[in-house]
N, C-alpha and C positions, 0 to 999 in steps of 0.2 A: 339105158338111161336117156331120158328125153333131152333134146337140145337145150330147152329152157333151164332145166335143172343143172346141166353142165355149165351153161353160161353163168348161172348164179354162183356155182361153186368156184369157177374161175375168178369171178369178180371178188368173192370173199377172200380168196387166197392172195390175189393181187393187192387187195386192201390191207391184208396183214403184212405183206412185204413192204408196202409203202409206209405203214404205221411203224414197222420196225426201223426203217431208215430214219424216219422223223424222230422216233423215240430214242435212237442212238444219240443223235445230236442234242436232243433236249436234255437227256440225262448227263451227257458229257459237259455241256455248258452250264447246267445247274450245279454239277459238282465243282467246276472251276469257279463259278460265281460265289459259291459258299466258301470255298477255300481261300480266295483272294479278296473278294469284295466284303464278305462278312467276317473275314479273318477267323474262320473255323476250319483249320486244316484237317482235323480228324473226321469231322462230319463230311467235308468235301471229299476226302479220300474214300469214305464209305460209299458215297454216291457214285464215285468213279468205279468202284468195285462192282457196282450193279450194272455197268454197261454190258458185260457179256450175257446178262439175263435176256437181253433182246434176242440174241441168237438162239437161246433155249426156247423162247416163245415161238419163234419162227419154225424151228426144227420140230417141236412138239405138234404144232398145228399141221404141218405137212405130213408127218407120220400118221396122225389121227385121221386125216383125210384119206390117205391111201389105205389104211387099215379098215376104214369104213366102206371100202369097196369102190372107191373112185378109180377111174382110169387115168394114169399119169399123163399130163399134158405139159404145155409150155411153162405154165406157172410153177409146177412142181420142180422142173429142172432149173427154173430161174431161182427158186428158193435155195436149192443146193449150191448154185453158183454164188449167190449173194452171201450165203453162210461161209463159203470158202474164203472169199475176199475179205469179209468182215473179220474173220479170225486172223487171217494172215497180215492184214494191214491195220487192224483196229488199234493195236498198241502204238503204231507209228502216228496214227491220226490223233490219239490222245496226247502223245508227246509233243506233236506239232502245235496243238491248241494250248497245251499247258505252258510251253515256252513263251508263247505270245501273251498269255494272260499274266504270267510272272513278270515279263518285261514291262507290260503296260500298267499293271496295278500293284506290283510288289517290288519294283526297282531291280528286277532281275536283269541279267545281261541280254543284249540283243540276240534274237534268234539267229542261229547260224544258217546262212543262205546255202542253197544247193551249189556245190562246186561246179564251175563252168569249164575247167580245163584240166589237162594232165592226168596223173595217176589217181588223184582224188575223185575226178569225175568218173573214171573207169571203174573204180571201186564202188562208187555210188550206184552206177548202173547195174553192176553185178549183184549188189545187195538187193536192189529193187526187183531184179529178175528172180533172185532167190525167194523173195516173198511171193512173187507171182507163182513160182513153182510150188510153194507150200499151199497157196490158194487152189491151184490146179489139183494137187494131191487130195486136199480135203474135199473139194467139190466132187471129184470123181469117186472118192471113197464113200461119200454120202449117197451119190447116185447108185453105186454098186450095192450099198446096204439096202437101199429102197428096192432095187431089183430083186435081191435075194428075199427080202421080207414079203414082197407081193407074190413072187413065185409064179408069175404068169407073163410070158413074153408078150402076149397081145396087149396087156395093160401097161407094160413098161417100155414099149418101143420108143416113145418120145424121150425117155431118159437116156437111152443109148445115143440118141442124136445130140443130147446136151453134152455128153462126154466127148463127142467129136468136136463140138463147138469150143469147149474149153481147151482142147488140145490145139486147135487152130489158133486161138487167142494166144496161148503160150508160145507157139512157134513164131508168131508175128512179133511178140514181145522180145524174143531172143535177138531180133535184128539190132536193137539198140545197144546192148552190151557188146555184141560182136563187132558192130561198126565202130564203137568208141575204142575198142581194144586194138583193132587193126588200122584205123584211121583216126587217131586222136587229134583233137584240136589243141592249139597252143595259144597262150595268152599273147596279147599284142606286144608285151615287153619281150617275150621270147622271140617273136617273129621279127621285131625290129632291132634286136641286139646285133651289133656289128660283128662280123666274123673276124677273128684275130688275123692280122696279116703277118708277113714274115718279119722277124726282128730287124730293127734298123741297123745298118752297118756302121761300125765305128771306124773312124779315121785316126 
């Protein structure tokens, strides 16, 4: 394949990835706007259900490109990684935005901030790491499926490199929950709390 053709294909796939990212947020905020600004919760919920379709578009485009004889490159691996993180964290992003829209436009309670100290923060970090692990598993699973589908090691060498990249990212991510578990921070109130002294003697 000529370099100009490869460059054109890479540009198209990168454009699809960018469009999917933009489309995710457009559909998300459109659904929330319809739900809370137009006061049409059913239609808003229907729009929010369309958010995963963005991932379907990206996966379909990537698979069709590889089945068409393309050699896997950086953009194919990037699409698998994006798909993994979008599936693993997408629901959390929707809840994050929904809580803020509900508070701002529907009189809902203030969004719960991220915990800063103690066991709550440790649990939060492990939950986020669990999502990252799911993203890693999905991304690597998609990469493996692409490799099996193509069946040509020369055309899928870049995909193996992406599996290694995702593994390195997950290993680095693990630093946060481990560090919070073994070296947790305490609130200022806990740090400044006076230590109880010996009981006063009675005369």
